[in-house]
C-alpha positions in Angstrom: 0.0 0.0 0.0 1.2 3.5 -0.8 2.2 5.0 2.5 0.9 8.4 1.5 -2.6 6.9 1.7 -2.3 5.6 5.3 -3.5 8.9 6.8 -6.8 8.8 4.9 -7.7 5.2 4.3 -9.4 4.5 7.7 -11.6 7.6 7.5 -12.7 6.8 3.9 -13.7 3.3 4.9 -15.8 4.6 7.7 -17.8 6.7 5.3 -18.4 3.7 3.1 -19.3 1.0 5.6 -20.8 3.0 8.4 -20.9 2.0 12.0 -23.2 -1.0 12.0 -21.7 -2.9 14.9 -21.7 -6.0 12.6 -20.5 -9.3 13.9 -16.9 -10.3 13.8 -16.8 -12.1 10.5 -13.5 -10.9 8.9 -10.6 -13.4 8.6 -7.6 -12.1 10.5 -5.0 -10.8 8.2 -2.4 -8.2 8.9 -2.6 -7.1 5.3 -5.9 -5.5 6.2 -3.9 -2.8 8.0 -1.8 -0.1 6.3 1.9 -0.9 5.9 4.0 1.6 7.9 7.6 2.0 8.9 9.1 3.8 11.9 8.9 7.6 11.2 12.3 8.3 12.5 14.8 9.2 9.8 17.5 7.0 11.5 15.6 4.2 13.3 18.7 2.1 13.9 20.9 4.9 15.2 21.7 3.2 18.5 21.9 -0.4 17.3 25.6 -0.9 18.2 25.3 0.7 21.6 22.2 -1.5 22.4 23.9 -4.7 21.4 27.1 -3.9 23.3 25.0 -3.2 26.4 22.9 -6.3 26.1 26.0 -8.5 25.7 27.0 -7.6 29.3 23.5 -8.2 30.8 22.5 -11.3 32.6 19.0 -12.8 32.2 18.1 -11.4 35.6 19.1 -7.9 34.5 17.2 -8.2 31.2 14.0 -9.3 33.0 14.5 -6.4 35.4 14.0 -4.0 32.4 10.6 -5.7 31.8 9.2 -5.2 35.3 7.4 -2.0 36.3 6.4 -1.8 40.0 4.2 0.9 41.7 5.7 3.6 43.8 4.1 2.4 47.0 5.7 -1.0 46.6 9.3 -0.3 45.5 12.4 1.4 47.0 15.6 2.6 45.5 17.3 -0.4 47.0 14.9 -2.6 45.1 15.8 -0.8 41.9 19.5 -1.5 42.5 19.0 -5.2 43.5 16.6 -6.2 40.7 18.0 -3.8 38.0 14.4 -2.5 37.4 13.9 -0.5 34.2 10.9 1.6 35.3 8.4 2.4 38.0 5.1 4.2 38.0 3.0 6.1 40.4 -0.7 5.2 40.3 -3.5 7.8 40.9 -3.4 8.8 44.5 0.2 7.7 45.0 2.7 10.3 46.2 6.3 10.5 47.6 6.1 9.4 51.2 2.3 9.0 50.7 1.9 12.7 51.1 -0.8 14.2 48.9 0.7 17.6 49.5 4.2 16.6 48.5 5.9 19.5 46.7 7.7 19.3 43.5 11.0 19.1 45.3 9.9 15.9 47.1 9.0 14.3 43.7 12.4 15.4 42.3 14.4 14.2 45.3 12.8 10.7 45.1 13.4 10.7 41.3 17.1 11.3 42.0 17.2 8.5 44.5 15.7 6.0 42.0 18.1 7.2 39.3 21.2 6.8 41.4 20.1 3.3 42.3 19.7 2.4 38.7 23.1 3.7 37.8 24.9 2.0 40.7 27.4 -0.5 39.4 28.9 -1.7 42.7 27.6 -5.2 42.0 29.5 -5.4 38.8 26.5 -5.0 36.6 25.7 -2.5 33.9 24.1 1.0 34.6 20.8 1.6 32.8 18.8 4.7 33.7 15.4 4.0 35.2 12.3 5.9 33.9 9.4 7.0 36.1 5.9 6.9 34.6 2.8 8.8 35.6 -0.8 9.2 34.4 -0.7 12.9 33.5 -3.9 12.6 31.5 -5.2 16.2 31.9 -2.2 18.0 33.0 0.2 16.8 35.7 -2.8 15.8 37.7 -1.1 13.9 40.5 0.9 16.9 41.7 -0.7 19.6 43.8 -0.7 23.0 42.1 -0.3 21.8 38.6 -2.3 23.1 35.7 -5.4 20.9 35.0 -6.9 20.9 31.5 -10.3 19.8 30.5 -10.6 16.1 30.1 -10.5 14.7 26.6 -14.2 14.8 26.0 -14.1 18.6 26.4 -11.0 18.9 24.2 -12.8 16.9 21.5 -15.4 19.6 21.4 -12.8 22.3 20.6 -11.9 20.8 17.2 -8.5 22.4 17.6 -5.4 20.1 17.1 -3.0 23.1 17.5 -4.4 23.6 21.0 -4.1 19.9 21.8 -0.4 20.1 20.9 0.1 23.1 23.1 -1.5 21.3 26.0 0.9 18.4 25.4 3.8 20.8 25.5 2.6 22.4 28.8 2.0 19.0 30.4 5.4 17.7 29.4 7.1 20.8 30.9 5.3 20.5 34.2 6.1 16.8 34.4 9.7 17.7 33.8 9.7 20.0 36.8 9.2 17.0 39.0 11.9 14.9 37.3 9.5 12.3 35.8 10.2 10.9 32.3 7.1 9.1 31.0 3.5 10.1 30.6 0.7 7.5 30.1 -1.1 9.7 27.7 -2.9 10.2 25.3 -5.9 8.0 25.5 -7.0 7.4 21.9 -10.2 5.5 22.5 -13.3 6.0 20.4 -16.1 5.7 22.9 -19.1 4.0 21.3 -21.3 3.5 24.4 -21.6 6.4 26.8 -22.3 4.0 29.7 -18.6 3.3 29.7 -16.9 4.8 32.8 -14.0 6.1 30.7 -16.1 8.0 28.2 -14.6 11.3 29.3 -11.1 10.0 28.5 -12.1 9.8 24.8 -12.0 12.8 22.4 -15.0 11.6 20.4 -17.4 8.8 19.4 -16.2 9.0 15.9 -12.7 8.7 14.5 -12.8 11.8 12.2 -10.6 13.9 14.5 -8.6 11.2 16.1 -5.7 11.0 13.7 -5.0 14.7 14.1 -5.5 14.7 17.9 -3.3 11.6 18.4 -0.5 13.1 16.3 -0.8 16.6 17.9 -0.7 15.3 21.5 2.2 13.0 21.0 4.2 15.8 19.2 3.4 18.1 22.1 4.6 15.6 24.7 7.7 14.2 22.9 8.6 17.1 20.5 8.4 17.1 16.7 9.9 13.9 15.3 13.1 14.2 13.2 13.9 17.6 14.6 16.1 18.8 17.5 12.9 19.2 19.5 12.4 15.5 19.7 12.9 14.6 23.3 14.7 17.9 23.8 14.3 20.1 26.8 11.0 19.7 28.6 9.7 16.7 26.6 8.8 13.3 27.9 7.7 9.9 26.7 4.1 9.7 25.4 1.9 6.6 25.5 -0.8 5.8 23.0 -3.5 3.9 24.9 -5.3 1.5 25.3 -4.5 -0.6 22.3 -7.2 -1.2 20.9 -11.0 -0.7 20.9 -11.2 -0.2 24.7 -14.1 2.2 23.9 -15.9 -0.4 21.7 -16.8 -3.1 24.3 -20.3 -4.5 24.4 -22.6 -2.6 26.8 -19.9 0.0 27.5 -18.4 -2.4 30.1 -14.9 -1.4 31.2 -12.4 -4.1 30.4 -15.1 -5.9 28.4 -15.1 -7.4 25.0 -15.2 -5.6 21.6 -16.9 -8.3 19.6 -16.5 -6.5 16.3 -15.1 -7.3 12.9 -11.5 -6.6 12.1 -12.4 -4.0 9.5 -14.5 -2.2 12.2 -11.6 -2.5 14.6 -9.4 -0.8 12.1 -11.8 1.8 10.7 -13.4 2.9 13.9 -10.7 2.4 16.6 -7.3 2.8 15.0 -7.2 6.3 13.6 -5.7 7.9 16.7 -3.0 5.2 16.8 -2.1 6.0 13.2 -1.6 9.6 14.1 0.4 8.8 17.2 2.6 6.4 15.2 3.2 9.0 12.5 4.3 11.4 15.3 6.8 8.9 16.6 5.1 7.7 19.7 7.6 5.5 21.6 5.2 3.5 23.9 1.8 1.9 23.4 -0.2 0.5 26.3 -2.2 -2.7 25.8 -5.8 -2.6 26.8 -7.4 -4.4 29.7 -10.2 -5.3 27.3 -10.6 -8.1 24.8 -11.2 -8.4 21.0 -13.5 -11.2 19.9 -13.1 -12.8 23.4 -9.3 -12.7 23.6 -7.5 -10.4 26.1 -5.3 -7.8 24.4 -2.5 -8.4 26.9 -2.1 -11.8 25.4 -3.1 -11.1 21.8 -0.1 -11.9 19.6 -1.8 -11.1 16.4 -2.7 -7.5 17.3 0.4 -6.7 19.4 3.0 -8.3 17.2 1.7 -9.1 13.7 -0.3 -5.9 13.4 1.2 -3.3 15.7 4.9 -4.2 15.5 5.2 -5.8 12.1 2.5 -4.4 9.8 2.4 -0.9 11.4 6.1 -0.8 12.0 6.1 0.1 15.7 9.6 -0.4 17.1 9.0 1.1 20.5 7.7 -0.4 23.8 4.4 -2.2 24.4 3.6 -1.7 28.1 0.9 -3.5 30.1 -1.8 -1.8 32.2 -2.3 -2.3 35.9 -1.9 -6.1 36.4 -3.7 -6.5 33.0 -1.6 -9.6 32.2 -3.3 -11.6 35.0 -6.5 -11.8 33.0 -4.9 -13.6 30.1 -5.9 -17.3 30.1 -3.5 -19.3 32.2 -1.9 -16.3 33.8 -1.6 -14.9 37.3 -0.3 -11.6 38.6 3.1 -13.2 39.3 3.3 -15.4 36.2 2.4 -14.7 32.6 4.8 -15.9 29.9 1.9 -15.8 27.5 1.9 -12.0 27.6 5.6 -11.6 26.8 5.3 -14.2 24.1 2.4 -12.3 22.6 4.4 -9.1 22.4 4.1 -7.3 25.7 7.5 -5.7 26.5 6.9 -4.4 30.0 4.7 -5.8 32.8 2.9 -3.2 34.9 2.8 -5.1 38.1 2.1 -2.9 41.1 2.8 -5.2 44.0 3.7 -8.9 43.2 6.6 -7.8 41.0 9.3 -9.7 42.9 7.6 -13.0 42.3 6.9 -12.1 38.7 10.6 -11.3 38.2 11.6 -14.6 39.6 9.1 -16.6 37.6 9.9 -14.8 34.4 13.6 -15.5 34.9 12.8 -19.1 35.4 10.6 -19.2 32.3 13.4 -17.8 30.2 15.8 -20.4 31.4 13.3 -23.2 30.9 12.4 -22.0 27.4 8.8 -21.0 28.1 9.9 -17.6 27.0 12.5 -17.7 24.3 15.8 -15.8 24.7 15.0 -14.2 21.3 11.7 -12.8 22.6 13.4 -11.6 25.8 16.1 -9.9 23.9 13.6 -8.2 21.5 11.7 -6.8 24.5 14.9 -5.5 26.2 16.2 -4.1 22.9 13.0 -2.1 22.6 13.3 -0.7 26.1 16.9 0.3 25.5 16.1 1.7 22.1 13.6 4.1 23.6 15.9 5.0 26.4 18.7 5.9 24.0 16.4 7.8 21.6 15.1 9.9 24.4 18.6 10.7 25.7 18.1 9.0 29.0 21.8 7.8 29.0 23.0 11.4 28.6 20.5 13.4 30.7 22.1 12.7 34.1 20.2 13.1 37.4 16.6 14.2 37.1 17.4 17.3 39.2 20.1 18.3 36.6 17.7 18.4 33.6 15.9 21.3 32.0 13.1 22.8 34.1 13.8 20.4 37.0 12.9 21.9 40.3 11.4 25.1 38.8 8.3 24.8 40.9 7.1 28.2 39.7 6.3 26.5 36.4 3.6 24.3 38.0 0.4 26.2 37.4 2.4 29.1 35.8 0.2 31.9 34.5 1.0 31.2 30.8 0.1 27.5 31.4 -3.2 28.4 33.1 -3.9 30.7 30.1 -3.7 27.7 27.8 -6.1 25.8 30.1 -8.5 28.7 30.3 -8.5 28.9 26.5 -9.3 25.2 26.4 -12.2 25.7 28.8 -13.6 28.5 26.6 -13.4 26.5 23.4 -14.8 23.3 24.9 -18.1 24.8 26.1 -21.1 23.6 24.0 -24.3 25.7 24.0 -27.4 23.5 23.6 -30.1 26.0 24.4 -30.3 29.8 24.5 -34.0 30.7 24.4 -34.8 34.4 24.0 -31.1 35.1 23.6 -30.6 35.0 27.4 -26.8 34.6 26.8 -24.5 36.5 26.9 -25.3 37.9 30.3 -24.8 41.5 31.5 -21.9 41.6 34.0 -23.7 44.5 35.8 -26.6 42.3 36.9 -27.3 40.8 40.3 -26.3 37.1 39.7 -27.1 34.1 41.8 -24.6 31.3 41.4 -26.2 28.0 42.7 -25.6 24.3 42.6 -23.1 22.0 44.2 -20.7 22.3 41.3 -20.5 26.1 41.4 -17.6 26.4 43.9 -16.2 22.9 43.8 -12.9 22.6 41.9 -12.7 18.9 42.6 -16.0 18.3 41.0 -15.2 20.3 37.9 -11.9 18.6 37.6 -13.4 15.0 37.7 -11.5 11.8 38.0 -7.7 11.3 37.8 -7.2 14.4 39.9 -4.8 14.1 42.8 -6.5 10.8 43.6 -7.4 8.0 41.2 -11.1 8.6 41.4 -10.8 12.3 41.9 -12.6 12.1 45.2 -11.6 13.4 48.6 -10.5 16.8 47.4 -11.4 20.3 48.5 -10.7 23.7 47.0 -7.7 24.0 49.2 -6.1 21.2 47.3 -5.9 23.4 44.2 -3.8 26.5 44.9 -4.0 29.0 42.1 -7.1 27.4 40.5 -10.5 29.0 40.0 -13.9 27.6 40.5 -16.7 28.5 38.1 -18.1 30.8 40.8 -14.7 32.5 41.2 -14.7 33.4 37.6 -18.3 34.7 37.7 -17.6 36.7 40.8 -14.5 38.3 39.4 -16.3 39.2 36.1 -19.4 40.6 37.7 -17.8 42.5 40.5 -15.3 44.1 38.1 -18.3 45.6 36.1 -20.2 46.9 39.1 -22.6 44.0 39.4 -23.3 41.8 42.4 -23.1 38.1 42.9 -24.5 35.7 45.5 -23.3 32.1 46.1 -25.8 29.6 47.3 -25.4 25.8 46.7 -29.0 25.1 47.4 -30.4 28.1 45.5 -31.6 30.1 48.5 -31.0 33.8 48.2 -31.3 37.0 50.2 -32.1 39.3 47.2 -34.0 38.1 44.2 -31.4 37.8 41.4 -31.7 39.1 37.8 -30.4 35.7 36.7 -29.4 32.4 38.2 -26.4 30.4 37.0 -26.8 26.9 38.3 -23.8 24.6 38.1 -24.4 20.9 38.7 -23.5 17.4 37.3 -21.7 14.2 37.8 -19.5 13.6 40.8 -15.9 12.4 40.1 -15.2 8.8 39.1 -12.6 6.9 37.0 -12.5 3.7 35.0 -14.9 0.9 35.8 -16.2 2.7 38.8 -17.9 5.1 36.4 -19.7 2.4 34.4 -23.5 3.0 34.3 -26.6 0.9 33.5 -28.3 3.7 31.6 -27.9 7.4 30.8 -30.5 9.0 33.1 -29.1 11.9 35.2 -30.8 10.9 38.4 -30.1 13.4 41.2 -33.3 15.2 41.9 -32.0 18.1 44.0 -30.5 19.9 40.9 -33.8 19.8 39.0 -35.6 21.1 42.1 -33.4 24.2 42.2 -34.0 24.8 38.5 -37.8 24.4 38.8 -37.9 26.7 41.8 -36.0 29.4 40.0 -38.3 29.0 37.0 -41.4 29.2 39.2 -40.2 32.4 40.7 -39.7 34.0 37.3 -35.9 34.0 37.5 -34.1 33.4 34.2 -31.9 30.3 34.5 -28.6 29.4 32.9 -27.6 25.8 33.6 -23.9 24.8 33.4 -23.7 21.0 33.3 -20.5 19.2 34.5 -20.3 15.8 33.0 -18.0 13.1 31.7 -20.5 12.0 29.0 -23.8 12.9 27.4 -26.6 12.1 29.7 -30.4 12.3 29.5 -31.2 15.7 31.1 -34.3 16.7 29.2 -36.2 17.8 32.4 -33.2 19.9 33.4 -33.0 21.4 29.9 -36.8 22.2 30.0 -36.3 24.0 33.4 -33.5 26.1 32.0 -33.6 29.1 29.6 -30.0 28.4 28.5 -28.1 25.2 28.9 -24.3 24.9 28.6 -22.3 21.7 28.7 -19.0 22.5 30.4 -17.8 18.8 30.5 -15.0 18.5 33.2 -13.1 21.8 32.7 -10.2 21.3 35.2 -8.5 23.9 37.3 -9.4 27.0 35.2 -13.2 27.4 35.9 -13.0 31.1 35.2 -13.0 30.2 31.5 -16.7 29.6 31.8 -17.4 33.2 32.8 -15.3 34.4 29.9 -18.0 33.1 27.5 -21.2 33.5 29.5 -20.8 37.3 30.1 -20.4 40.3 27.9 -17.6 42.7 28.6 -18.3 45.8 30.7 -18.9 47.9 27.5 -21.4 45.3 26.2 -19.1 43.7 23.6 -18.8 40.0 23.3 -15.3 38.9 24.2 -15.6 35.2 23.5 -18.4 33.4 21.6 -19.3 29.8 21.9 -17.3 27.6 19.5 -17.5 24.1 21.0 -19.3 21.4 19.0 -20.5 18.1 20.3 -18.0 15.2 19.6 -20.7 12.9 21.0 -24.3 12.5 20.0 -26.7 13.6 22.8 -29.4 11.1 23.8 -33.2 11.9 23.5 -33.9 9.2 26.2 -32.0 7.5 29.0 -32.0 4.2 27.2 -30.8 5.5 23.8 -27.4 3.8 23.9 -25.3 3.0 22.1 -25.9 6.2 20.1 -23.4 7.3 17.5 -23.0 9.3 14.3 -24.3 7.5 11.2 -26.1 4.7 13.1 -29.6 5.8 11.8 -30.9 6.8 15.2 -32.3 10.3 16.1 -30.3 12.0 18.9 -31.6 15.0 20.7 -28.6 16.9 19.6 -26.5 15.5 16.8 -22.7 15.1 16.6 -21.3 18.5 15.7 -24.2 20.5 17.2 -23.4 23.6 19.1 -25.0 27.1 19.1 -23.2 30.4 18.8 -24.5 33.8 19.8 -25.4 34.5 16.2 -27.9 31.6 16.2 -31.6 32.5 16.9 -32.7 28.9 17.5 -35.6 28.4 20.0 -35.8 25.0 21.7 -39.3 23.9 22.4 -40.2 21.8 25.5 -38.8 18.4 25.3 -40.5 15.1 26.2 -39.7 14.0 29.7 -40.2 10.2 29.4 -36.8 8.7 30.2 -37.6 5.6 28.2 -36.6 3.4 31.2 -39.2 0.7 32.0 -40.4 0.8 35.6 -40.0 -2.9 36.1 -36.4 -2.8 34.8 -35.5 0.1 37.0 -36.8 -1.7 40.1 -35.5 -5.2 39.5 -32.0 -4.4 40.8 -30.7 -1.4 42.6 -26.9 -1.3 43.0 -25.7 0.3 46.2 -22.0 -0.6 46.0 -20.6 -1.7 42.7 -16.9 -1.2 42.7 -17.6 2.0 44.5 -20.5 3.5 46.5 -23.2 4.3 43.9 -24.9 7.8 43.9 -26.2 9.1 46.2 -24.5 6.8 48.7 -21.1 7.4 50.4 -19.1 4.9 52.4 -18.8 6.2 56.0 -17.0 5.0 59.1 -18.1 6.0 62.6 -17.1 5.0 66.1 -18.3 5.1 69.7 -17.7 8.9 70.0 -19.9 9.3 66.9 -17.1 10.6 64.9 -17.7 10.0 61.2 -15.4 9.8 58.3 -16.4 9.6 54.7 -14.1 7.2 52.8 -12.8 9.1 49.8 -9.5 7.4 49.1 -8.0 3.9 49.2 -7.6 3.9 53.0 -9.3 5.4 56.0 -9.5 4.7 59.7 -11.0 5.7 63.1 -9.9 4.2 66.4 -12.3 1.3 66.2 -12.3 0.5 62.5 -10.1 0.6 59.4 -10.9 0.2 55.7 -8.7 -0.5 52.7 -9.5 -0.8 49.0 -8.6 -4.2 47.7 -8.9 -6.2 44.5 -11.5 -8.9 44.0 -12.0 -9.1 40.2 -10.8 -5.6 39.3 -8.6 -2.9 40.7 -9.9 -1.7 44.1 -13.4 -3.0 43.5 -13.8 -4.2 47.1 -13.3 -2.9 50.6 -11.5 -4.8 53.4 -12.8 -3.8 56.8 -11.2 -4.4 60.2 -12.8 -3.8 63.5 -10.1 -3.4 66.2 -12.3 -4.1 69.2 -11.6 -0.6 70.6 -15.3 0.0 71.1 -18.4 0.1 68.9 -17.7 1.1 65.3 -19.6 0.8 62.1 -19.3 1.0 58.4 -22.3 2.4 56.5 -23.6 3.4 53.1 -25.1 6.9 53.6 -26.7 9.6 51.6 -27.1 13.3 52.4 -30.8 13.2 51.4 -33.6 10.7 51.9 -34.2 8.0 49.3 -37.4 6.2 48.7 -36.8 2.5 48.7 -40.4 1.5 49.3 -40.4 -0.4 45.9 -38.3 -3.1 47.7 -40.6 -3.4 50.8 -42.7 -6.4 49.6 -40.3 -8.8 47.8 -37.0 -7.0 48.1 -33.8 -8.6 49.3 -30.6 -6.9 50.5 -27.7 -8.8 48.9 -24.1 -8.3 50.1 -21.1 -10.2 48.8 -18.9 -10.9 51.8 -15.7 -12.7 52.6 -15.1 -13.3 56.3 -11.4 -12.9 56.9 -11.5 -13.3 60.7 -14.5 -14.5 62.7 -16.4 -12.0 64.9 -15.4 -11.7 68.5 -18.7 -10.2 69.5 -22.2 -9.5 68.3 -22.5 -8.1 64.8 -25.5 -6.1 63.7 -26.6 -5.3 60.2 -29.1 -2.6 59.8 -31.0 0.1 57.7 -31.5 3.6 59.0 -33.7 6.6 58.2 -32.8 8.7 61.3 -31.8 8.4 65.0 -35.0 6.7 66.0 -35.8 5.2 62.6 -33.6 2.0 62.6 -34.1 -1.6 61.8 -31.4 -4.2 62.6 -30.8 -8.0 62.5 -28.1 -10.1 64.2 -25.7 -11.6 61.6 -23.1 -13.0 64.0 -24.1 -16.6 63.6 -24.2 -16.3 59.8 -20.7 -14.8 59.8 -19.3 -17.5 62.0 -20.8 -20.2 59.8 -19.3 -18.6 56.7 -15.8 -17.9 58.1 -14.0 -20.1 55.5 -12.2 -17.3 53.6 -14.4 -17.7 50.6 -16.9 -15.3 49.0 -20.5 -15.7 50.0 -23.7 -13.7 49.4 -25.5 -12.6 52.6 -29.2 -12.1 51.8 -31.4 -10.2 54.2 -35.1 -9.6 53.5 -35.7 -5.9 53.1 -39.0 -6.0 54.9 -37.2 -7.7 57.9 -35.4 -4.4 58.3 -38.1 -2.0 57.3 -40.7 -3.6 59.5 -38.5 -3.2 62.5 -38.6 0.6 62.5 -37.5 1.9 59.1 -39.7 4.2 57.0 -38.9 2.9 53.5 -39.7 6.2 51.8 -37.1 8.1 53.9 -34.0 6.0 53.9 -30.6 7.6 54.7 -28.6 4.5 55.1 -29.7 1.2 53.3 -26.9 -0.7 55.0 -24.7 -0.5 58.1 -22.7 -3.1 59.9 -21.6 -2.6 63.5 -19.8 -4.4 66.3 -17.8 -3.8 69.4 -15.5 -6.7 69.0 -12.8 -7.6 66.6 -13.9 -8.6 63.1 -12.3 -8.7 59.7 -14.3 -9.0 56.5 -14.2 -7.9 52.9 -17.2 -6.3 51.3 -17.9 -6.3 47.6 -21.2 -6.0 45.5 -24.1 -4.6 47.5 -27.6 -4.3 45.9 -31.3 -4.4 46.5 -33.2 -6.8 44.3 -36.8 -7.7 43.7 -35.8 -10.9 42.1 -33.9 -13.5 44.1 -34.0 -17.3 43.8 -33.0 -18.0 47.4 -34.4 -16.9 50.7 -33.2 -14.0 52.7 -32.6 -14.4 56.4 -34.8 -12.6 58.9 -33.7 -13.7 62.4 
């Protein structure tokens, strides 16, 4: 195939075949893919140096280059002993475990790891280690860094030049802390908005993905074949997650993309073609499967297609323990993944055992020496190309330690521009917008002055939870921007999360939307935006004759027709990041009445007309409420009539099963610990404790999908699912069963109560001590409790604040997983 055609072929095919979701009928053949070569003008520039180095390396050293532990589970001494080639910090992992760790602390630890990797006192070779991080919307693990809108917002900008600039800023801020490798960009094409990673995708359609993938990689790494490539302030980029992670059936994270190979190529590969043409040096394998086979063990896609047909000569890195899901593999053993083409295992904790087992598998022939050498050669090739052997200590590199660059004004200006250009205007009846800055403005909603909420997941912590505005020095909330704009023009502004006001406003700006989440913990069953408190504020404003501008914070299109009807203007702000003031730039006129910034954002996802209209994508012959590419400007005179308010969800389906904890507490519930002194602590991170109880996130089937609980015996303590408002669970009164997946790790030393609560004197409990004792075998069991057994003992089912709590005074250890209410259950629930 003529290589000049490779940029356009996938897009042309999409137009011809559409997006039918047809069954996987193609015969696998790498010739279906464009033939490409490494874009570097001298791809073999370091061949002699690599071979000379490898000739000195033992099998143990070579395997060390293939092992990537997580920061919390590795020390500089480990790096020296095992000759590790890389480490990573996961979301919510910091030097010394300190969320407030300054740039200097990151840099000092980077120096320690580097020195350990270059220590030759054991007679072995020195190979510089690289430190990787998920800087997916700015250097989002470091306090004070610039945070950009998540990819879904950037997709609405249709501005590849801006994407490249964002990559450059991100790389520079990563360089300040001495890190070398960014696990970005995500190049997924999200085909089902129920997917919990939808906001990590630029679009539902591949038409912009080639340009975006190329631009972001060039921004992070520098322009290929120029002196800028891995020059000052540039880092490794990663094209992820290869491939079709956004095409799984049902939008299930880590699920199966059961699609044909032509659809795999035409819908899901465009971003990778762009990244490869920009010289991306690492590609991350997806957790998901294609046609039932896990990508971490997919030799055809990783080797035959990516490495051979597409000419990728860099590193294929795994995702968080992703290799363990390959048939026949465990976290500590997976020769199948290396043989398939994986070059680096991302193995957060069991890396020592994996190292030992991989060494043994090479020596036994389960992994050939040729495949081992190929993987090591790829790692060294990228290290040489990126200048790692010449850069010296992280603290001696360009921009290192220049903490003033974290959140620098010129960087925040780029992020603020991205916010302005990402905003999409869906409704503007009677030309309410732009607003006069001289008015009396009420700013309402729980997202108005909440930087953590507007930043979303992958922000300081993995899920983006547990943050306050104090965690974002230098950032602006949406309210901050409105207040500054209005007050500078002589207007007045009032902030009220619940919409109460002291003086009737001329206009209300109500900011609301999804709470932060990440990965599978954001998967949904449907697209209904369910919280009712936000709609109540809008309807109250409307009833009082107050014009309403809604600003919707979301990581995906959701069915919000009632909220749109209750608004005069409706703006989708996505997840704008740290520069919330960019919203006010567009909503308000200047003091002299001129328009400084118009709306320019266009939907890169189709907007649903009902909560069950999913999957919904461009060219699939379904009628969205707002089509791909929709977005009003101030020149448009469109009037939006009242929308139907039937969600499309069948009542019986909605009531058959209600998840309360599914990988994480489901809205509106929070996981809360409390003790004898009635202290309460909302669990927002991976760990939390009070004197009588401790909780830790652990893995059952997926990363941190369960909670291990330990009662210390220091007095009565409980864990509970709680909401801030009352929830009507009366639909589960008659035939409902409360189902909890439990594993008893240590038998109870005293009475254990399980209960439901709607207030201090509105409680129903049952004794589950005997059940726990009889199931203390270390295996998973499902505890079933009849809902009426709890409700009949004192709970008003229409006013539930806590659908589940477990309490004891004695010692107890158990792990809790899936918690749900169900109206259909084949067994019998207990009711002591």
